[in-house]
MARDORO-471473 format. One record per residue (C-alpha): x, y, z; residue in three letters; residue number from 1. Coordinates in steps of 0.2 Angstrom, whole numbers, always signed. Example, Ala and Ser with C-alpha at 12.3 -4.5 7.8 and 13.67 -1.06 7.14 Angstrom:
// residues 2
KEZA, +62, -22, +39, Ala, 1;
KEZA, +68, -5, +36, Ser, 2;
This chain:
// residues 338
KEZA, +499, +300, +652, Met, 1;
KEZA, +504, +296, +634, Lys, 2;
KEZA, +486, +297, +628, Asn, 3;
KEZA, +484, +315, +637, Val, 4;
KEZA, +500, +321, +628, Leu, 5;
KEZA, +494, +313, +611, Lys, 6;
KEZA, +478, +322, +613, Gly, 7;
KEZA, +486, +339, +617, Leu, 8;
KEZA, +497, +337, +602, Ile, 9;
KEZA, +482, +333, +591, Val, 10;
KEZA, +473, +348, +598, Thr, 11;
KEZA, +488, +359, +595, Leu, 12;
KEZA, +490, +354, +577, Phe, 13;
KEZA, +471, +357, +574, Ala, 14;
KEZA, +472, +374, +581, Leu, 15;
KEZA, +487, +378, +570, Leu, 16;
KEZA, +477, +374, +555, Phe, 17;
KEZA, +461, +383, +561, Val, 18;
KEZA, +469, +399, +567, Met, 19;
KEZA, +472, +407, +550, Pro, 20;
KEZA, +454, +406, +546, Ala, 21;
KEZA, +449, +415, +563, Phe, 22;
KEZA, +462, +428, +559, Ala, 23;
KEZA, +451, +435, +545, Tyr, 24;
KEZA, +439, +448, +549, Lys, 25;
KEZA, +420, +446, +546, Ser, 26;
KEZA, +420, +463, +537, Glu, 27;
KEZA, +434, +474, +529, Tyr, 28;
KEZA, +430, +492, +528, Lys, 29;
KEZA, +435, +501, +512, Met, 30;
KEZA, +436, +520, +512, Ser, 31;
KEZA, +430, +530, +497, Ile, 32;
KEZA, +429, +549, +495, Val, 33;
KEZA, +416, +549, +482, Val, 34;
KEZA, +399, +541, +480, Gly, 35;
KEZA, +395, +524, +472, Pro, 36;
KEZA, +392, +532, +454, Lys, 37;
KEZA, +406, +536, +441, Gly, 38;
KEZA, +422, +527, +437, Pro, 39;
KEZA, +429, +529, +455, Trp, 40;
KEZA, +414, +523, +465, Gly, 41;
KEZA, +410, +509, +453, Glu, 42;
KEZA, +427, +502, +453, Ala, 43;
KEZA, +426, +501, +472, Ala, 44;
KEZA, +410, +491, +471, Thr, 45;
KEZA, +417, +480, +457, Lys, 46;
KEZA, +433, +476, +467, Phe, 47;
KEZA, +424, +472, +483, Ala, 48;
KEZA, +412, +460, +474, Asn, 49;
KEZA, +425, +451, +464, Leu, 50;
KEZA, +436, +449, +479, Val, 51;
KEZA, +422, +442, +489, Arg, 52;
KEZA, +418, +429, +475, Ala, 53;
KEZA, +436, +424, +471, Arg, 54;
KEZA, +440, +421, +490, Thr, 55;
KEZA, +424, +412, +493, Asp, 56;
KEZA, +419, +425, +505, Gly, 57;
KEZA, +435, +424, +515, Arg, 58;
KEZA, +438, +443, +512, Ile, 59;
KEZA, +422, +452, +513, Asn, 60;
KEZA, +425, +471, +509, Ile, 61;
KEZA, +412, +484, +512, Lys, 62;
KEZA, +414, +501, +503, Pro, 63;
KEZA, +410, +516, +514, Tyr, 64;
KEZA, +406, +529, +501, Phe, 65;
KEZA, +406, +548, +502, Ala, 66;
KEZA, +419, +549, +516, Gly, 67;
KEZA, +409, +540, +529, Gln, 68;
KEZA, +425, +534, +538, Leu, 69;
KEZA, +434, +551, +540, Phe, 70;
KEZA, +419, +563, +544, Ala, 71;
KEZA, +421, +575, +530, Gly, 72;
KEZA, +440, +578, +530, Lys, 73;
KEZA, +447, +568, +515, Gln, 74;
KEZA, +465, +573, +518, Thr, 75;
KEZA, +464, +562, +534, Asn, 76;
KEZA, +460, +546, +524, Glu, 77;
KEZA, +478, +540, +523, Phe, 78;
KEZA, +480, +541, +542, Leu, 79;
KEZA, +464, +532, +545, Leu, 80;
KEZA, +470, +518, +533, Leu, 81;
KEZA, +487, +517, +542, Arg, 82;
KEZA, +479, +516, +559, Arg, 83;
KEZA, +467, +502, +554, Gly, 84;
KEZA, +451, +513, +555, Val, 85;
KEZA, +449, +508, +537, Ala, 86;
KEZA, +456, +491, +530, Asp, 87;
KEZA, +456, +496, +512, Phe, 88;
KEZA, +455, +513, +503, Ala, 89;
KEZA, +454, +518, +485, Leu, 90;
KEZA, +461, +535, +487, Gly, 91;
KEZA, +467, +550, +477, Ser, 92;
KEZA, +485, +554, +478, Thr, 93;
KEZA, +480, +572, +480, Ile, 94;
KEZA, +471, +568, +497, Asn, 95;
KEZA, +486, +557, +503, Trp, 96;
KEZA, +499, +569, +498, Ser, 97;
KEZA, +497, +580, +513, Thr, 98;
KEZA, +504, +565, +523, Val, 99;
KEZA, +515, +557, +510, Ile, 100;
KEZA, +524, +571, +502, Lys, 101;
KEZA, +532, +562, +487, Pro, 102;
KEZA, +514, +559, +480, Leu, 103;
KEZA, +514, +578, +476, Asn, 104;
KEZA, +524, +572, +461, Leu, 105;
KEZA, +507, +571, +451, Phe, 106;
KEZA, +502, +589, +456, Ser, 107;
KEZA, +518, +597, +450, Leu, 108;
KEZA, +512, +610, +438, Pro, 109;
KEZA, +512, +605, +420, Phe, 110;
KEZA, +524, +591, +423, Phe, 111;
KEZA, +514, +577, +413, Phe, 112;
KEZA, +509, +581, +395, Lys, 113;
KEZA, +499, +565, +392, Asn, 114;
KEZA, +492, +549, +398, Tyr, 115;
KEZA, +507, +539, +391, Gln, 116;
KEZA, +519, +548, +402, Glu, 117;
KEZA, +508, +545, +418, Val, 118;
KEZA, +507, +527, +414, Asp, 119;
KEZA, +526, +526, +411, Ala, 120;
KEZA, +528, +533, +429, Val, 121;
KEZA, +515, +524, +439, Thr, 122;
KEZA, +519, +507, +430, Gly, 123;
KEZA, +538, +510, +430, Gly, 124;
KEZA, +552, +512, +443, Arg, 125;
KEZA, +544, +528, +451, Thr, 126;
KEZA, +528, +519, +454, Gly, 127;
KEZA, +537, +505, +463, Lys, 128;
KEZA, +547, +518, +474, Lys, 129;
KEZA, +531, +527, +479, Leu, 130;
KEZA, +523, +510, +484, Phe, 131;
KEZA, +539, +506, +495, Arg, 132;
KEZA, +537, +523, +503, Ile, 133;
KEZA, +518, +519, +507, Leu, 134;
KEZA, +524, +502, +514, Ser, 135;
KEZA, +536, +510, +526, Arg, 136;
KEZA, +521, +521, +532, Lys, 137;
KEZA, +510, +506, +535, Gly, 138;
KEZA, +500, +504, +519, Val, 139;
KEZA, +503, +492, +505, Val, 140;
KEZA, +499, +499, +488, Gly, 141;
KEZA, +491, +485, +476, Ile, 142;
KEZA, +486, +495, +461, Gly, 143;
KEZA, +485, +512, +452, Trp, 144;
KEZA, +469, +519, +445, Gly, 145;
KEZA, +465, +537, +440, Glu, 146;
KEZA, +453, +551, +439, Asn, 147;
KEZA, +461, +559, +424, Gly, 148;
KEZA, +469, +576, +420, Phe, 149;
KEZA, +460, +590, +429, Arg, 150;
KEZA, +452, +604, +418, Ala, 151;
KEZA, +447, +622, +423, Leu, 152;
KEZA, +430, +628, +422, Thr, 153;
KEZA, +423, +646, +426, Asn, 154;
KEZA, +408, +657, +424, Ser, 155;
KEZA, +418, +673, +418, Lys, 156;
KEZA, +428, +670, +402, Arg, 157;
KEZA, +439, +659, +392, Pro, 158;
KEZA, +456, +655, +399, Ile, 159;
KEZA, +470, +655, +386, Arg, 160;
KEZA, +484, +664, +394, Val, 161;
KEZA, +489, +666, +412, Pro, 162;
KEZA, +483, +684, +413, Ser, 163;
KEZA, +465, +678, +410, Asp, 164;
KEZA, +465, +670, +427, Leu, 165;
KEZA, +469, +687, +436, Lys, 166;
KEZA, +458, +689, +451, Asp, 167;
KEZA, +447, +675, +447, Leu, 168;
KEZA, +441, +666, +463, Lys, 169;
KEZA, +444, +648, +460, Ile, 170;
KEZA, +439, +634, +472, Arg, 171;
KEZA, +453, +621, +474, Val, 172;
KEZA, +455, +605, +485, Val, 173;
KEZA, +463, +607, +502, Gly, 174;
KEZA, +481, +604, +497, Ser, 175;
KEZA, +494, +618, +498, Pro, 176;
KEZA, +502, +615, +481, Ile, 177;
KEZA, +485, +620, +473, Phe, 178;
KEZA, +485, +636, +482, Ile, 179;
KEZA, +503, +640, +477, Asp, 180;
KEZA, +499, +636, +458, Ile, 181;
KEZA, +484, +647, +457, Phe, 182;
KEZA, +492, +661, +466, Arg, 183;
KEZA, +507, +660, +454, Ala, 184;
KEZA, +494, +662, +440, Leu, 185;
KEZA, +486, +678, +448, Gly, 186;
KEZA, +470, +669, +453, Ala, 187;
KEZA, +462, +670, +470, Asn, 188;
KEZA, +461, +651, +476, Pro, 189;
KEZA, +450, +646, +490, Thr, 190;
KEZA, +449, +629, +498, Ser, 191;
KEZA, +431, +622, +502, Met, 192;
KEZA, +421, +606, +502, Asn, 193;
KEZA, +412, +602, +486, Trp, 194;
KEZA, +395, +603, +495, Ser, 195;
KEZA, +399, +621, +499, Asp, 196;
KEZA, +406, +625, +483, Ala, 197;
KEZA, +391, +621, +472, Val, 198;
KEZA, +380, +634, +480, Pro, 199;
KEZA, +394, +646, +479, Ala, 200;
KEZA, +395, +644, +460, Phe, 201;
KEZA, +377, +646, +458, Arg, 202;
KEZA, +377, +662, +468, Gln, 203;
KEZA, +392, +668, +458, Arg, 204;
KEZA, +402, +670, +475, Val, 205;
KEZA, +415, +659, +468, Val, 206;
KEZA, +420, +660, +449, Asp, 207;
KEZA, +428, +643, +445, Gly, 208;
KEZA, +435, +626, +450, Glu, 209;
KEZA, +446, +613, +443, Glu, 210;
KEZA, +442, +594, +442, Asn, 211;
KEZA, +443, +579, +431, Pro, 212;
KEZA, +430, +579, +417, Ile, 213;
KEZA, +423, +562, +418, Asn, 214;
KEZA, +423, +560, +437, Val, 215;
KEZA, +416, +577, +442, Val, 216;
KEZA, +413, +590, +428, Ile, 217;
KEZA, +401, +579, +418, Ile, 218;
KEZA, +393, +568, +432, Pro, 219;
KEZA, +390, +584, +443, Tyr, 220;
KEZA, +384, +594, +428, Lys, 221;
KEZA, +396, +608, +431, Val, 222;
KEZA, +390, +615, +414, Tyr, 223;
KEZA, +374, +621, +423, Asp, 224;
KEZA, +383, +635, +431, Phe, 225;
KEZA, +400, +637, +422, His, 226;
KEZA, +400, +642, +403, Arg, 227;
KEZA, +419, +640, +400, Tyr, 228;
KEZA, +431, +625, +401, Ile, 229;
KEZA, +450, +625, +398, Thr, 230;
KEZA, +458, +608, +395, Val, 231;
KEZA, +476, +611, +400, Trp, 232;
KEZA, +483, +595, +407, His, 233;
KEZA, +490, +605, +422, Tyr, 234;
KEZA, +491, +590, +433, Leu, 235;
KEZA, +484, +573, +435, Ile, 236;
KEZA, +474, +564, +449, Asp, 237;
KEZA, +479, +545, +450, Pro, 238;
KEZA, +471, +534, +462, Leu, 239;
KEZA, +479, +521, +473, Ile, 240;
KEZA, +471, +505, +480, Leu, 241;
KEZA, +479, +503, +497, Gly, 242;
KEZA, +478, +490, +511, Val, 243;
KEZA, +482, +492, +529, Asn, 244;
KEZA, +499, +483, +531, Lys, 245;
KEZA, +493, +473, +546, Ala, 246;
KEZA, +478, +467, +537, Asp, 247;
KEZA, +489, +463, +522, Trp, 248;
KEZA, +501, +452, +532, Gln, 249;
KEZA, +486, +443, +539, Ser, 250;
KEZA, +481, +436, +522, Phe, 251;
KEZA, +487, +420, +515, Ser, 252;
KEZA, +499, +421, +500, Lys, 253;
KEZA, +485, +414, +489, Lys, 254;
KEZA, +473, +428, +494, Asp, 255;
KEZA, +486, +441, +492, Arg, 256;
KEZA, +488, +435, +474, Arg, 257;
KEZA, +470, +436, +471, Ile, 258;
KEZA, +469, +454, +478, Leu, 259;
KEZA, +483, +460, +467, Arg, 260;
KEZA, +476, +452, +451, Arg, 261;
KEZA, +459, +459, +455, Thr, 262;
KEZA, +466, +476, +458, Ala, 263;
KEZA, +475, +476, +442, Arg, 264;
KEZA, +460, +470, +432, Glu, 265;
KEZA, +448, +482, +440, Val, 266;
KEZA, +459, +498, +439, Leu, 267;
KEZA, +463, +495, +421, Asp, 268;
KEZA, +444, +495, +418, Trp, 269;
KEZA, +443, +511, +429, Glu, 270;
KEZA, +456, +520, +419, Lys, 271;
KEZA, +447, +516, +403, Ile, 272;
KEZA, +431, +524, +410, Arg, 273;
KEZA, +440, +539, +417, Ala, 274;
KEZA, +448, +543, +400, Arg, 275;
KEZA, +433, +539, +389, Asp, 276;
KEZA, +431, +552, +376, Gly, 277;
KEZA, +447, +561, +381, Leu, 278;
KEZA, +460, +550, +374, Glu, 279;
KEZA, +460, +547, +355, Gly, 280;
KEZA, +442, +555, +354, Ser, 281;
KEZA, +433, +571, +357, Thr, 282;
KEZA, +417, +563, +363, Lys, 283;
KEZA, +418, +570, +381, Ala, 284;
KEZA, +422, +588, +374, Leu, 285;
KEZA, +408, +587, +361, Asp, 286;
KEZA, +396, +582, +375, Phe, 287;
KEZA, +401, +598, +385, Leu, 288;
KEZA, +399, +608, +369, Lys, 289;
KEZA, +381, +601, +367, Ser, 290;
KEZA, +378, +608, +384, Lys, 291;
KEZA, +383, +625, +380, Gly, 292;
KEZA, +401, +625, +386, Met, 293;
KEZA, +414, +635, +377, Lys, 294;
KEZA, +429, +623, +376, Val, 295;
KEZA, +447, +629, +375, Thr, 296;
KEZA, +460, +616, +372, Val, 297;
KEZA, +478, +624, +375, Leu, 298;
KEZA, +491, +621, +362, Thr, 299;
KEZA, +508, +616, +368, Glu, 300;
KEZA, +515, +634, +366, Ser, 301;
KEZA, +501, +640, +377, Gln, 302;
KEZA, +505, +627, +390, Arg, 303;
KEZA, +522, +633, +390, Lys, 304;
KEZA, +516, +651, +396, Leu, 305;
KEZA, +508, +643, +411, Phe, 306;
KEZA, +523, +632, +414, Lys, 307;
KEZA, +534, +647, +414, Gln, 308;
KEZA, +523, +656, +426, Lys, 309;
KEZA, +522, +642, +438, Thr, 310;
KEZA, +541, +638, +438, Ala, 311;
KEZA, +544, +645, +456, Pro, 312;
KEZA, +530, +633, +462, Val, 313;
KEZA, +539, +618, +452, Met, 314;
KEZA, +556, +623, +460, Ala, 315;
KEZA, +548, +624, +478, Lys, 316;
KEZA, +538, +608, +477, Trp, 317;
KEZA, +552, +598, +468, Thr, 318;
KEZA, +562, +599, +485, Lys, 319;
KEZA, +546, +594, +495, Ile, 320;
KEZA, +542, +579, +483, Val, 321;
KEZA, +561, +574, +483, Gly, 322;
KEZA, +573, +577, +469, Lys, 323;
KEZA, +576, +559, +468, Asn, 324;
KEZA, +558, +555, +465, Ile, 325;
KEZA, +556, +569, +451, Val, 326;
KEZA, +572, +562, +443, Lys, 327;
KEZA, +566, +545, +443, Ser, 328;
KEZA, +549, +551, +435, Ala, 329;
KEZA, +559, +560, +422, Asp, 330;
KEZA, +569, +544, +418, Lys, 331;
KEZA, +553, +534, +416, Asp, 332;
KEZA, +546, +547, +404, Ile, 333;
KEZA, +562, +547, +394, Ala, 334;
KEZA, +561, +528, +391, Arg, 335;
KEZA, +545, +531, +381, Leu, 336;
KEZA, +556, +539, +367, Glu, 337;
KEZA, +568, +524, +366, Lys, 338;
């Protein structure tokens, strides 16, 4: 009898030590809206490869590019991550903001002037608050990346003042704040998938669009169908590397540290790529000029005209984002001057 009990105890202890290894999945799905090229897609591949190597294969992440996991509706990505359809996602705050309203902070019109202000917010108290909100919704944020400030392109004319936008049909992403912003500026915004938008640009059915320069405008050769580009820093498009909370809790403390360290390393690299030739350099704009684009960079006084025109949108969406989040961001930015 004693031998039987002793055998059971040994078996129990053995199981306790073996079970954590069996709790890991053979594959962890990672959702990516874009394809594998460019800073965003390349960062996903880099992260997956480094994590696999650093965990000795315990965490095997497979990126699913071009929205394979959410069947074309990119605003569903956060819900799929929360439900565990995806285990990881490197997602845009724009796409997640339809579910997590405080993430619309980064889409408030003309709120951020430069990259330093964005870094102060994502790396400051506000970034931590936003990650706590995600955690309560079932997703653990482990790093901030970026697509960059979104520029405006069109085939009709230079955009220097709000009246230049009057009646232009502008393709925007499927987030309500974008519709509000462009309507306030007198444009005719229309939401459509990028795959539908490009033929519409070529056929001149749609006049313009807005997107980050290094992630979309250059890689997708927007200069082939739009002659004019306005750099106006009207809003920014950060990325968040998120993990399903149940998956996160299944990882050992050691592997969590590896995931966080790797996320920070890869996303710092990704930000540099997204900002290349746009911060402290005109390389990206010079390239667009070489392709025949007429580049307009708004002065601060010109930006103020657009900011005034969109003030009602700012007031409306400050309430939706949460006044406490907006105040927190203001404080993070104010600390830059100290």
